[in-house]
N, C-alpha and C positions, 0 to 999 in steps of 0.2 A: 310630726302631726299637724298637717296643713290641711285647710278646709277649701277645695274646689266645686265647681260643680262639672268640670270638665276632669277630669283624674285627679283625684286629691292626694297629696301628701302631707300630711302635718308629724312632723317632726319635736316634739316638746313644745306643742303649741296648744296653750289652754287658755280661755279669756274667764277672767275670775275679780271677784271684787276688791275691794282695801286692804291692804297690807296690815297686819297687825305690830305690833310695839315687839323689838326682839325678846327671845323665850326667857333671858336672865336679868336679873336687874342692875345696870350699868350706870355709872356716874362718871361727868367729866369729859374727857377724850375719849373713853371707850363708848360712851353715848353716843356721842358728836357722830364717831368713825360707824357706828351700828346705824345709825339712822343713813347716813352718806352712804354706806354698801347697799342698805334699802333701796335705796331710792334710785342707785347705779342697776339694781338687780332689776327694778321694774319698768325704768327708763332701757333696759337690753330686749328685755321681754316685751315691752310696746312697741319698739320697732320690728319686731317679730310677730307680734298681731297683724299690726299695719301692712306687711309684705303678707301675709295671710291673706288678709281681707281683702286683697289686689291678686289674688291667685287666679281667680279665673282670667282676669284680664290680663295679667303675663304670660298665663299658657294657651292664649287666644291666637291660633294659628294663621287664621285667616287674615289678624292686622296688623299692621306695622309699627308705626310709632304709637305707643301705647298711650304718653302722654302725663307715664308715671315717674315723671323727673325727682331730682332729688328734692327740689322746691315742696311739689306737691308731698310727697313722701316725707317731707319736716313738717308742714302743716298739719298733718293726720296722724304723726307722730306725737306734739304738741297737746294735741286731742284729745287723745291715748294715754297720756300721761297724765294730763289735768284729773282725765276723769278717775283713775287707780290711784293716784298719788296725791290730789288737790292743790298740786302745784304747778302754778302759772310758769313755764320757761320763759314765757314772753316780757314776765315782770322778775325774774327772780331776786335782781338786788333788793325787794322788798318781804322775800318771801323767807317765811319764819322755817328756814334751814342752815342747819351747818354753814361756817365758812368755807369747809374742805367740801361740801356737795356745791357750792356755788363755785366754784372754781372746776369740776370734773364735772357734771352735770351739762355744760355748754361743748365739753372737749369729747362727751361719747357722742352727744346730737352731730355734730360733726364727723366723728369719725363712719356715722351709718348713712348720714350723708354722702362722704365716700364712697360707701360701699355701694349706696344702691347706685350714684355715676358710674362707677367703676364696671359696672353692670349693665348699661346701659344698652349695647349691641349685642348682650343675650337675651335683656328683657323685651328690646324691639324688633329681634329677630322673628323674620315673615316666613310661615310654611312649615316653623316646628311648633308642636304641640306642647309639650313637657318639657322645660329646658332646664330644668334643675335646680331655678333659684327660688330657695322655699325658704321656710322662717329658718328651721337650723343651719341653712348654705350661712344665709345673712349673718345670723346669730356669730356663728363660728369668725364668719370677715370683719366681722364689726368689731365685737371683744378683741378680737386680733389688733386693730388699728389701735383702738384705742390704747391699751396695752402699753404699744408701740411709742403715740405720742407721748401719753400720761404719765407712765411707768409704772402705773396700776396691776397687778393682775387681775385679771377680768375674764371668764369664760363659762361655757353652758358644758355641763359635765353628768357624764352617766356611770353605771359599774357596768362589766365588763360583760353580764351579760345580754344588756342592749345595747352596745356600744358601736356605732355603724363608723364613726371618723375617729383614727384615734388621736386627733387633733383633742378631741376632749373625754379623752380617759382620765378619769378620775384619780387623784392620788390618797395617799392614805388618810388622810384628815376625812375628806370629800365622800372617800367609799365610808367611811362609819357612819357619818351623816346621813346618807343616801339611806343606809339600812335602816334606821329609827326612820325617817319619811314614807319609808318602805310598808311599815308597820299599818297594819290595818286599821290601827286605833290612833294614828295620828291625823290630827283633823284635816278634810279634803276643801273646808271652805275657811276663808279670811289669809291665806297667803303667808303663814306664820313660818316669820325665820327662826332660823338658829345661829348664834353668835357666840364666838369664845377665841378669847387672847391667846394668841402661841407665839413662837419666836422669843421664850422668854419675858413675854409682855412687850414688845413692840411693835407688834403686827395684832390685829384682828381679822380674823375669818370671817364670812356672814355666807349665808346660803339661802337661798330661795328655793322650796322645790315647785315642781311643774310635775301634773297631772294629767294622763291622757283622757282626752275630752272626745266626744263622739265621733268627732271628724279628723280623729287620730287614728280612730280603729282601721280605715278604709288599709294604709298601710302599716299598722300596729299591731291588730288583731287577728281575729280568725279568717283560715285557718293557717294555724301555726305551720309555717316552713312553707308556704305557697309565695312564691315570688311577689313583692308590688311593683307599680310602677317603675320605681326607680332600680330595681334589679335586688333588690336586699329581701331577705327572708322576712316574713312578718313572725312577730313574738309570740301570736297569739293572745296579747293583751285584753283586760276590759278597762269600760269607762271607771275613773278613779282610780287607777294604778299607776305606780309611779313611774314619769316616764323619763326624770332628769331631773335636775337642779341648774340654777344660778349660783358661780361662786366669787367670790370677790376677795380679795385681802388689804388691809388697808394698814398706812401706819400708825403709829400709837406716838411714836416719838420722833 
């Protein structure tokens, strides 16, 4: 899902409000892990939203140097994250967040900046409109970089019916939670997360749903089966349908 004034492609992009508390009552390490996972999910999606907000610029075929540097990206990312989470990444030491989050959030920022840095030649390529650097591409790459740096499981995922990138394929836990998110009765407002202890209580799984917004439907909407600008077949989705989720796994011990 990606919002462009020129050819539009949004994979799993939706701008939403503040995130709610975990769906179950947690305490101690589980509560800290759930909050950390919540913040990591918001931060990754904020990076995707930031890329989406600059999509028209990125896809401007007439312009070479776009000025969308890692530093420019970071500034916009910090603003978007603060708007959605209430946490100021520039003053994280004083923030009322778990110590785990204070350690991991900067690493995700760095992984996100590196992703933008490594795509500069693509972003600044003149004479090419759609470049393939979209929110979903950013999300996959940034999550993988973060996981490699921090040793923490983080990815954007979806069920097989919507899967475009095999790297985002849901595991068993994710597939089950995605079914819950897809229920029409599941709240579409407030970014409610699902968190659950796993691996015999050694880890906590956290998932944040991503629902299609209007901008997503250019590539994921009707007519079903027609190819979008990226060459994938449209899924026939409607606004509010589930597009996927951000999944995090954090240690409890």
